[in-house]
C-alpha positions in Angstrom: 10.6 91.2 -9.4 10.4 87.3 -10.3 10.7 88.4 -14.1 14.0 90.0 -13.5 15.3 87.1 -11.4 14.7 85.1 -14.6 16.4 87.3 -16.7 19.0 87.7 -14.1 19.7 83.8 -14.2 19.8 83.1 -17.3 22.4 85.6 -18.3 24.4 83.8 -15.2 23.8 80.1 -17.0 25.1 81.7 -20.0 28.1 83.1 -19.1 29.0 80.1 -17.3 28.0 77.4 -20.0 31.1 77.9 -22.7 29.1 75.4 -24.9 26.0 77.6 -25.1 28.2 80.8 -25.7 29.9 78.5 -28.6 26.6 77.5 -30.4 25.1 81.4 -29.9 28.2 83.5 -31.0 31.0 81.8 -32.4 29.4 78.7 -34.4 27.3 81.3 -36.4 30.1 83.8 -36.7 32.3 81.1 -38.2 29.6 80.1 -40.7 30.0 84.2 -41.6 33.8 84.0 -42.1 33.4 80.7 -44.3 30.7 82.6 -46.4 32.5 86.0 -46.3 35.9 84.2 -47.9 33.9 82.2 -50.3 31.8 84.6 -51.6 33.1 88.3 -51.1 33.9 88.5 -54.4 32.2 85.9 -56.1 31.2 86.5 -60.0 28.9 84.1 -61.8 29.9 82.6 -64.9 26.3 83.6 -66.6 24.1 86.5 -66.1 20.6 86.1 -64.4 17.9 88.2 -66.0 14.4 88.5 -65.3 12.3 88.9 -68.5 8.4 90.5 -68.0 6.7 89.9 -71.6 3.6 92.2 -71.7 3.7 91.7 -75.5 0.2 89.3 -75.7 -0.1 89.6 -79.5 -1.5 86.0 -81.3 0.6 84.4 -83.7 3.4 86.4 -84.8 4.8 87.6 -81.4 7.9 89.6 -81.2 8.2 89.7 -77.7 8.9 85.7 -77.5 11.1 85.8 -80.3 13.2 88.2 -78.7 13.0 86.2 -75.3 13.9 83.3 -77.8 17.3 85.1 -79.0 18.2 86.1 -75.9 17.9 82.7 -74.4 20.1 81.2 -77.2 22.7 84.0 -77.2 26.0 82.1 -76.2 29.3 83.6 -75.1 32.7 83.0 -76.5 33.0 80.1 -74.9 30.0 78.7 -77.0 28.3 78.5 -73.8 24.3 80.5 -73.1 25.4 83.8 -71.5 22.2 84.4 -69.8 19.8 82.1 -67.5 16.4 83.5 -68.7 13.6 83.9 -65.9 10.0 84.5 -67.4 8.3 86.4 -64.5 4.5 87.6 -64.7 4.8 90.8 -62.8 7.4 93.4 -62.0 6.9 93.3 -58.5 8.1 89.6 -58.8 10.8 90.6 -60.8 12.2 93.5 -58.4 12.1 90.9 -55.1 14.3 88.5 -57.2 16.5 91.6 -58.0 16.7 92.6 -54.5 17.5 89.1 -53.2 20.4 88.8 -55.8 18.2 85.9 -57.9 18.7 88.0 -60.9 21.0 90.8 -61.6 19.1 92.6 -64.6 15.3 93.1 -65.3 14.0 93.2 -68.8 10.2 94.7 -69.9 8.7 94.2 -72.9 6.0 96.3 -73.6 2.4 95.8 -74.4 1.7 96.2 -78.0 5.4 95.7 -78.9 3.9 93.3 -82.1 0.9 95.3 -82.9 3.4 98.9 -83.2 5.2 97.3 -85.8 1.9 96.7 -88.1 0.7 100.1 -87.4 3.5 101.9 -88.3 3.9 103.7 -85.2 7.3 106.1 -84.6 8.7 103.7 -82.5 8.7 100.0 -82.5 8.6 100.0 -78.9 10.1 100.9 -75.7 11.9 98.1 -73.7 13.0 98.9 -70.5 16.0 97.6 -68.8 16.8 97.9 -64.9 19.5 97.0 -62.5 22.2 98.1 -60.0 24.5 100.0 -61.6 27.6 99.2 -59.8 26.6 95.4 -60.3 29.4 93.8 -63.0 26.7 91.4 -64.4 24.3 94.3 -64.6 26.9 95.7 -66.7 27.7 92.9 -68.6 23.9 91.8 -69.3 22.5 95.6 -70.2 25.4 95.7 -73.0 24.8 92.6 -74.5 21.0 93.2 -74.3 21.5 96.1 -76.0 23.4 95.0 -78.8 20.9 91.8 -79.3 17.8 94.5 -79.5 19.5 96.6 -81.7 19.9 93.7 -84.3 17.1 92.5 -83.2 14.9 95.5 -84.7 17.3 95.6 -87.9 16.2 92.3 -89.0 12.6 93.4 -88.6 13.0 96.3 -90.3 14.7 94.1 -93.4 11.5 92.0 -93.1 9.0 95.0 -93.4 8.9 96.2 -97.3 7.9 99.9 -98.1 7.7 100.8 -94.3 10.2 102.6 -92.0 10.6 101.8 -88.6 13.0 103.4 -86.4 15.2 100.9 -84.2 13.3 99.9 -80.6 14.2 102.3 -78.1 15.8 101.3 -74.7 15.3 102.5 -71.6 17.6 102.5 -68.8 16.8 102.6 -65.4 19.5 102.2 -62.8 18.4 101.2 -59.4 19.8 102.1 -56.1 20.6 98.7 -54.9 24.3 99.0 -53.2 25.0 95.4 -53.1 27.9 94.4 -55.6 28.6 90.8 -54.2 27.1 87.6 -53.4 27.9 87.8 -49.8 26.1 91.1 -49.4 23.0 89.4 -49.9 23.9 86.2 -47.8 24.8 87.9 -44.5 21.2 88.9 -43.3 20.5 85.3 -43.5 23.6 84.1 -41.4 22.6 87.0 -39.1 18.7 85.3 -38.6 20.7 81.8 -38.4 22.5 83.1 -35.0 18.8 84.0 -33.8 17.5 80.7 -35.0 20.6 79.1 -32.8 18.7 80.5 -29.6 16.4 77.5 -30.0 19.1 75.0 -29.2 20.3 76.9 -26.1 17.1 78.0 -25.0 15.5 74.4 -25.2 18.5 72.9 -23.4 18.4 75.2 -20.4 14.8 75.3 -19.8 14.7 71.5 -20.1 17.7 71.4 -17.8 15.5 73.7 -15.1 12.4 72.1 -15.5 13.9 68.2 -14.8 16.1 69.9 -11.8 12.7 70.9 -10.0 13.9 75.0 -10.3 10.5 75.7 -12.2 8.6 73.7 -9.6 10.4 75.8 -7.2 9.5 79.2 -8.7 5.8 78.4 -9.1 5.3 77.5 -5.5 6.7 81.2 -5.2 3.4 82.2 -7.0 5.3 82.7 -10.2 2.9 82.3 -13.5 3.9 80.5 -16.6 3.7 83.7 -18.4 6.4 85.5 -15.6 8.6 83.0 -16.6 8.2 83.1 -20.3 8.3 87.0 -20.2 11.5 86.8 -18.4 12.8 84.4 -20.9 11.9 86.8 -23.6 13.7 89.8 -22.2 17.1 88.0 -21.1 17.3 86.1 -24.5 15.9 89.3 -26.9 19.3 91.3 -25.1 21.5 88.3 -26.7 19.9 88.9 -29.8 21.2 92.1 -30.0 24.4 91.1 -29.4 24.1 88.4 -31.9 23.0 91.0 -34.8 26.0 93.2 -33.6 28.5 90.6 -33.4 27.3 88.8 -36.8 27.8 92.2 -38.3 31.1 93.1 -37.4 32.5 89.8 -38.3 30.4 90.4 -41.9 32.3 93.3 -42.1 35.5 92.1 -41.3 35.3 89.8 -44.7 34.0 92.5 -46.9 30.3 93.0 -45.8 29.2 96.5 -47.2 27.0 97.9 -44.4 24.9 100.7 -45.6 23.0 103.4 -43.7 25.2 104.0 -40.7 23.9 103.3 -37.1 20.2 104.1 -38.0 20.1 101.0 -39.7 21.9 98.8 -37.1 19.3 100.1 -34.8 16.7 98.7 -37.2 18.5 95.4 -37.4 18.5 95.1 -33.9 14.7 95.7 -33.4 14.2 93.1 -35.9 16.3 90.9 -34.1 14.5 91.3 -30.7 11.0 90.9 -32.4 12.5 87.7 -34.2 14.1 86.2 -30.8 10.6 86.0 -29.3 9.3 83.1 -32.0 12.8 81.4 -31.5 12.5 81.3 -27.9 8.4 80.4 -28.3 9.7 77.4 -30.7 12.3 76.1 -27.6 9.6 76.2 -25.1 7.0 73.9 -27.6 9.9 71.9 -27.9 10.6 71.3 -24.1 7.0 71.1 -23.8 6.8 68.2 -25.9 9.7 66.4 -25.0 9.8 63.9 -22.3 13.1 64.9 -20.6 16.3 67.4 -21.1 18.2 64.9 -23.1 15.3 64.4 -25.7 14.7 68.4 -26.1 18.6 69.0 -26.4 18.5 66.4 -29.3 15.3 67.7 -31.1 16.0 71.4 -30.8 18.8 71.4 -33.4 17.1 69.1 -35.7 14.3 71.7 -35.7 16.8 75.0 -35.7 19.1 73.9 -38.8 16.1 73.0 -41.3 14.4 76.1 -40.3 17.6 78.0 -41.4 17.2 76.5 -44.8 13.6 76.8 -45.4 13.6 80.1 -44.4 16.5 80.9 -46.9 19.4 81.7 -44.5 21.8 80.1 -46.9 20.5 80.0 -50.1 17.4 81.7 -52.4 14.4 80.1 -52.3 12.1 78.7 -55.4 8.8 79.8 -56.2 6.1 77.9 -53.7 3.0 80.3 -54.1 -0.1 79.8 -51.7 -2.0 82.8 -52.4 -1.9 86.2 -54.5 -3.1 89.4 -53.0 -3.3 92.8 -55.0 -1.3 91.1 -57.7 1.5 90.3 -54.9 2.4 86.5 -54.8 2.7 85.2 -51.6 5.5 82.5 -50.9 4.5 79.6 -48.4 8.1 80.3 -46.6 7.0 84.0 -46.0 4.8 83.3 -43.2 8.0 82.2 -41.2 8.9 85.0 -38.9 12.9 84.1 -39.8 12.1 84.7 -43.4 10.5 88.2 -42.8 13.5 89.0 -40.7 16.1 88.0 -43.5 13.9 90.5 -45.8 13.9 93.1 -43.3 17.4 93.0 -42.2 18.7 92.7 -46.1 16.5 95.7 -46.3 18.1 98.1 -43.8 21.8 96.6 -43.5 22.4 95.4 -47.5 20.3 98.7 -49.2 20.0 101.1 -46.5 16.8 101.4 -46.4 14.6 103.2 -43.4 11.4 101.8 -41.0 9.1 102.7 -43.7 10.6 99.6 -46.4 10.4 97.2 -43.2 7.3 97.8 -41.2 5.0 95.2 -43.0 8.2 92.8 -42.1 7.8 93.7 -38.4 4.3 93.4 -38.5 4.3 89.6 -39.8 7.2 88.7 -37.6 5.0 90.1 -34.4 2.1 88.5 -35.4 3.6 84.8 -35.6 5.6 85.6 -32.7 2.8 86.2 -30.9 1.0 83.1 -32.2 3.9 81.0 -31.4 4.2 82.3 -28.2 0.5 81.7 -27.4 0.9 78.1 -28.1 4.2 77.7 -26.2 2.8 79.2 -23.0 -0.1 76.9 -23.2 1.5 73.7 -24.2 4.4 74.6 -21.3 1.8 75.5 -18.9 -0.2 72.1 -19.2 3.0 70.6 -18.9 4.1 72.0 -15.8 0.5 71.5 -14.5 0.7 67.8 -15.2 3.9 67.4 -13.2 2.4 69.0 -10.0 
């Protein structure tokens, strides 16, 4: 019953406090509108491609030569058409394609150079991957096709007395539905709304503590974990509302929602478990603050930078801390909000199911439990000192 009372109290306070309602719902929605209008139909001036060069020949390396030709290729305005990202693994390139860092993947096979010397029936098979409805992929794959054709002719001319067919191109059209920059930004903005929960929860809890309400609740034999659980339940409902409202605003300005109600349900699940971490951070802020004013001032200083670090607004650079099973782990991937952005993008932007986000949910839950454990310990210690 005590937990239900906390849930009821939080909803009453939220409805009465127009300022907190603004920060939770309207403020993130305004961001969504701005990004939707600014990036909904955005087309980059150059084409970003990821190149995986498996050609390991020493001395003359045709794979390296081909990459150099692509880098130096100029558009009609005498500017480089391609921005080439040389990456070490296909998994990493696939991630870059999914998060919008690149539009095209080019894979040069192992033995690309040695095949010419061995007079094979083909100089090798180069793979081009991308989203068939992405305009940049259409431009990139078409231009690369011409570059590779001309490159193979030059090689043939250099090899006297040998007949080597042109390089074969294999196209793999990937089922990635996003066709605008905004489709990739929108999930990050949804998580930004959930991160703003930190500011409201910190303000509410600090005010309750300063007014003596928490002390009175503890006199009724309420434990700290009951208070935390009541906040988790109430703010998780708010997290679901945030996901739905932000999605509706995103659709209004051109977001292409994939997968229907099922993927919305999955996104709401992600929103709920991610809210746990936001509530935990808010409680930690209150536990470490001297008063309500300080907690209210510190919380946005924490929440806004976390939004950038988690990748809510811009693609994040490589910052590898470990490699597991040839999979590079970025330092920001330990943040539950970064995992939430990836998960929501998978379900709402790409229309994927539960199997695509299971690992993301596990990481979000693990980090949320760790943060909640820390918050309960610190918050309980502070309350005990004051008693």
